[in-house]
N, C-alpha and C positions, 0 to 999 in steps of 0.2 A: 537683204537677207531677206535667206531661203525659209519655208518657213517649220520645215526641222529646229533651225536656228531661234527663234523666234519662239517654238513652242519648248525648248529645252530651256534659253532663258526666262518664259510663266516658271518649269516648275525649280531653276532655280531660287523665283525670287519667293515663291509661298514657300517654299523648305525655310526659306530663308524668317518668312512671318513668324512661321511657323517657334521656328527655334527661338524666334519672338516676344508672343506666345509665353510659353511656359518659362523661360529667361526670366521678364512682368512678376510668372506666377511666381517658382520660385521666389526672387526678390522679397517679394511680398508676403515670403509665411514666414520664412528667412528676420528681416527687418522685423521688432518690434512698436508696432506705436505705444505701447499702452503708455499710459502716465503717471507720475508720480506719483499722485493726489500728496502731494506734501503738505506738512501744518502748521503751519503759523500761529503764533498771538489775534486777536482778532481789533487790538493793539496796534498790528502796526503794521495795516495794510492800506493805510492811506502811502508813508512814507516805506513804502517796499519798495527795497532794488532787485527791481524783473532781471537784472544783467544779468543780479548770483547766482540765478538756474536757467542762466542762458533762456531765458524767453524778451520779446519786444513786447511795446504797450502799442496798438496799433488806435484804438482808440481808444476817449479816453472823457465823464464830463467830471461836475460839482462833484464827487464827493471821491479819484481815485479811477484807478483806470475801467474800461469796462466792455472791450474785446483788448487778449491778448495774442501770439505765437511764438509758437512752438514747441519743438522739429518740424516745422512745414503747415502748426493743423492749425492753423485756431480757436480760442477757445470762450468764449464768454461767456458774463460773472450772471450768478442768480445771489441769489439770495430768500433765503424761507420769511413768510409773513406765517407763523401758527405757533401750536405753545411749545414748540421746541425751542431747545438754547439757540440767542441768535449766532449771524454765524457768513461768510459773504465765500461764498466757489463757486472755481471758473471750472467748469464743465466745456464739454461738445457728442452731440450723436454721434456715435462712432458706424448704427448695426440698427437695421430694425430685428426685430425678435416677431419670431411666426405666432404670433397672440395679436403680431400689429406695431405693439411699442419699445418704443428706441429704448438704446441701449446708449447710457454717456457712460465716457470716462470722466474723472477727473483731473486736472493738475495742478491747483494747491489750496485749500481750504484754509481760512485766513477765520479760527474757533477761539470761544474764554479754554485753555488747555490750563489753566489754574483754581476750577471744578472743576475737571476729573477726579472720576471715582472709580478709588482701587480694588480690586475683588482679592477680597484673603486664596493664600494657598489655600489646592487642596493637603486634607493632610498626608496623606498621601505619599504627592511630589515634597511637605517638607520632612514627612523622616524619611527619605532619601533625599534631600540636600543637607540638610540636616539641622 
């Protein structure tokens, strides 16, 4: 093979790599990675049918699922020990913010749905819907 042929092959290979990188970037932008944050009653956590949301349980403990996979991503069980209402959710870190803190997305949240307080509609909205 001549030096010119080798140079031509290297140039073709370089262009293919650039094209593949552009395709990968475009696919990342077109493929939404946002988890839906489904809402279910806290009481349904232990017996929840993970297949109903196209998720697979990867790990469990005596309380139930601890790690699930959805859309190729793993989500970890979390439950706060604080003053807020009891809840369990599955989330994953999606990126680091500029301030260095993590940004998360939630796949699903189990919480008490019966204690949700609904605010009354504003007067101007009430007039419109009559």
